[in-house]
C-alpha positions as CSV (number, residue, x, y, z in Angstrom):
1,M,0.0,-0.1,-0.5
2,N,1.6,3.8,-1.4
3,I,1.6,6.2,1.5
4,P,3.0,9.2,1.0
5,A,5.6,10.9,2.8
6,G,6.0,14.0,1.8
7,L,1.9,14.0,2.2
8,Q,-0.6,14.9,5.0
9,Y,-3.9,12.8,5.6
10,T,-7.0,13.1,7.8
11,K,-8.7,10.8,10.0
12,D,-11.4,10.0,7.0
13,H,-8.6,8.1,4.7
14,E,-7.9,11.9,2.7
15,W,-4.4,13.2,1.6
16,V,-3.7,16.0,1.3
17,K,-1.0,18.2,-0.2
18,I,-0.2,22.1,1.0
19,E,2.0,24.2,-1.1
20,G,2.3,27.9,0.4
21,K,-1.3,29.1,0.9
22,T,-2.6,25.9,-1.4
23,A,-3.4,22.3,-1.1
24,T,-4.3,20.2,-3.3
25,V,-6.4,17.2,-1.8
26,G,-8.3,13.6,-3.3
27,I,-8.4,10.5,-1.1
28,T,-6.0,7.7,0.1
29,D,-4.7,4.6,-2.0
30,F,-6.2,2.9,1.1
31,A,-9.6,4.2,0.5
32,Q,-9.5,3.4,-3.0
33,G,-8.4,-0.3,-2.2
34,E,-11.9,-0.3,0.5
35,L,-14.3,1.5,-1.7
36,G,-13.2,-1.1,-4.9
37,D,-14.1,0.4,-8.4
38,I,-15.0,4.4,-8.4
39,V,-17.4,5.1,-10.8
40,Y,-18.6,8.6,-10.2
41,V,-17.2,11.8,-8.8
42,D,-19.5,14.0,-7.8
43,I,-17.9,17.8,-6.6
44,S,-20.1,20.7,-7.3
45,S,-18.4,23.2,-4.3
46,V,-16.7,24.9,-6.2
47,G,-16.2,28.5,-5.5
48,Q,-17.4,27.2,-2.3
49,T,-15.2,28.5,1.2
50,V,-15.5,24.6,2.9
51,E,-15.2,24.0,6.9
52,H,-12.7,21.6,7.9
53,G,-15.1,18.6,8.2
54,Q,-17.4,18.9,6.0
55,V,-18.6,17.2,2.8
56,F,-17.4,18.7,-0.2
57,G,-17.9,16.9,-3.0
58,T,-18.5,12.2,-2.6
59,V,-17.5,9.3,-4.7
60,E,-19.3,6.3,-5.6
61,A,-18.1,2.6,-6.0
62,V,-19.9,-0.2,-7.5
63,K,-21.5,-0.7,-4.0
64,T,-21.7,2.3,-1.7
65,V,-21.6,5.9,-2.0
66,S,-18.7,7.6,0.2
67,D,-19.3,11.5,1.5
68,L,-15.8,13.3,0.8
69,Y,-14.3,16.0,4.1
70,M,-12.5,18.9,3.8
71,P,-9.0,17.8,5.3
72,V,-8.9,22.0,6.6
73,T,-10.9,25.1,5.4
74,G,-10.9,26.6,2.3
75,K,-11.7,28.1,-0.3
76,V,-11.8,25.6,-4.0
77,L,-10.5,27.0,-6.6
78,E,-10.9,23.3,-8.9
79,V,-12.7,20.5,-9.5
80,N,-10.2,17.1,-11.5
81,S,-12.8,17.6,-14.1
82,A,-10.1,14.0,-15.9
83,L,-12.1,12.4,-13.0
84,D,-15.4,13.2,-14.8
85,K,-15.2,10.8,-17.9
86,N,-12.5,8.9,-16.6
87,P,-13.0,7.9,-12.3
88,E,-10.8,5.0,-12.3
89,K,-8.2,7.6,-11.8
90,V,-9.1,7.4,-8.5
91,N,-8.1,3.8,-8.6
92,E,-5.4,3.7,-10.6
93,D,-3.6,7.2,-8.9
94,A,-4.3,8.3,-6.1
95,Y,-1.6,9.8,-5.9
96,G,-1.4,11.1,-8.8
97,A,-3.8,11.8,-11.8
98,G,-6.9,10.5,-9.2
99,W,-6.8,14.1,-7.8
100,M,-9.8,15.4,-6.0
101,I,-9.6,18.9,-5.6
102,K,-7.9,22.4,-5.0
103,I,-8.6,24.7,-2.5
104,E,-7.0,27.9,-1.5
105,I,-6.9,27.3,2.4
106,T,-8.1,29.8,4.8
107,G,-8.2,27.8,8.5
108,S,-5.3,25.7,10.1
109,A,-3.9,23.0,8.8
110,D,-3.6,22.0,12.0
111,G,-4.7,18.1,12.9
112,L,-3.8,16.4,9.7
113,L,-1.7,13.0,10.4
114,T,2.3,12.0,9.0
115,A,1.9,9.4,7.0
116,D,3.3,7.5,10.1
117,Q,0.1,8.6,11.9
118,Y,-2.0,7.7,9.0
119,K,0.8,4.2,8.7
120,E,-0.9,3.6,12.5
121,L,-4.3,4.5,12.2
122,I,-4.9,2.1,9.6
123,G,-3.0,-0.9,10.8
124,K,0.1,-0.6,8.3
């Protein structure tokens, strides 16, 4: 299982790559594996400020739908439009082509987990 050291993680299985005041967000390799084949990603929060812990979208797999939780408070700047036609990118490359949103961070990034802390959380 891939858990890159240069990222931060949430207990809800999102990953965050922070660059200055901008962050890229997606779901972890663990999460996509638990969900199975992803068939649809629904994110309609572009332009909105979403509070830490609030739902910013959903991901639909063959057998379930799961909410996506905002890892830090921020304004959603961009959604990965490639997922509209190729949602399987989340399964194939969760930390690369399968990213979900880019945000402008407006709140604290405190409380995010390191790779080692996330590994401990999921028992790896």
